[in-house]
C-alpha positions, 0 to 999 in steps of 0.5 A, a space after each residue: 432131778 438131771 434138766 439137759 438145757 440144750 437137745 435137738 430134735 430131726 437131722 442135719 444137712 451135714 453131720 450125721 446124727 444116728 438117733 434122731 429121733 424124739 424116741 431115741 433120745 428120752 429111750 437114752 434119757 431113761 437109761 442115764 436118770 436124765 429127768 427131762 430135755 430142751 429141744 429144738 428142732 433143727 429143722 427150726 434151726 435151718 431152713 423152716 422154723 415154724 414146721 420144726 416148732 409145731 413137730 418140737 410140740 408134737 414130740 412133746 405132748 408125746 412125752 409129755 415131762 421129758 421132753 420140753 421144748 426151745 422155740 426156735 425164733 429165726 429173724 427172716 422167717 415168721 414166729 407165732 408167739 401164741 406157741 409159747 402159751 404150750 405148758 412144754 415149752 420152756 423158752 426161745 432159741 437162737 442161732 445167730 450164726 446159722 442165722 446169719 444175723 447178729 446176738 445185738 441185732 435189732 431183728 432179735 430185739 422183739 425175742 428178749 421184750 417177750 419174758 421168757 429165757 432164752 438159749 442162744 448159741 455161743 461160738 467165740 470170734 464170729 461177729 454173730 454169736 460172740 462173748 462179747 455180745 451176749 455181754 451186751 445183751 445181757 445189760 440191756 434186759 438184765 431180766 431176761 435169762 440168757 443161757 451162752 449155749 456152749 460157753 463159747 463153744 471154743 476152750 480160747 474162749 471158755 475163760 473170757 466167756 467166763 470173765 466179760 459176762 461176769 457182772 451180768 448176772 443174767 448170763 448162764 454158760 451152757 456146758 455143751 459142745 465136744 471141745 468142753 471137757 470135765 475140768 473147763 466145768 470146774 473151772 467156769 463154777 469157779 469162775 463164777 459160781 454153779 448158779 450161774 452153769 447149766 448143764 447141756 448135752 447137745 444130744 442128739 447132735 452129740 452123745 447125751 452119755 459124754 455131756 452128762 459124763 463130763 459133769 459126772 466126773 467134773 472135779 467138783 463138790 457134789 451140791 456144786 454138781 447137783 446145782 450145774 445137773 439141774 438146781 440152775 436151770 430148774 430156778 430159770 424154768 421151773 422143775 
């Protein structure tokens, strides 16, 4: 079982995505043997969360079992909590840097009261999503699984991210990003254990082949690799 925690649908204003459609993403997943991908629609991440969330759910309905959904909660727009009952939903997606709202801001507080997993963009050195903020939120809400997207994003932040959340077991590091490498995946597993590291690709924003390849070729034991590729996330969201 390979579960990709971090995927996207749709175009993005200042970044060319050659194959932004749901069918393109599922076709690539078929080629690579990826069981399911958790997606948020980039329209929802950006300017229109309600419409983007509906489009993500429509895509999940068109590819049942293959696409799962992170519903985007934008603190400046209405969030329909009733959509969380849709069977394809894995949880809620936050992007503090796009929303210009710190992860620790009270405007995000309701999200962590919903009792569902949360995937949030994590970026070392910004006032919105630095790993310090994940550690703080994780301590406030110890029963809510919180995935740090990109594990801090920058190489100088990976080790720091792992160190900051080492004693916050509800926070997981997710591996996607163009600066992540197989050796860094192995280092994070060595620091936190495979059960705290989650495979993600950022497809189709980034190439699913590259994201998966770095974990497949990382210097890990077969058991740890299986946990990172699907065991960790399966335990959080179910198979």
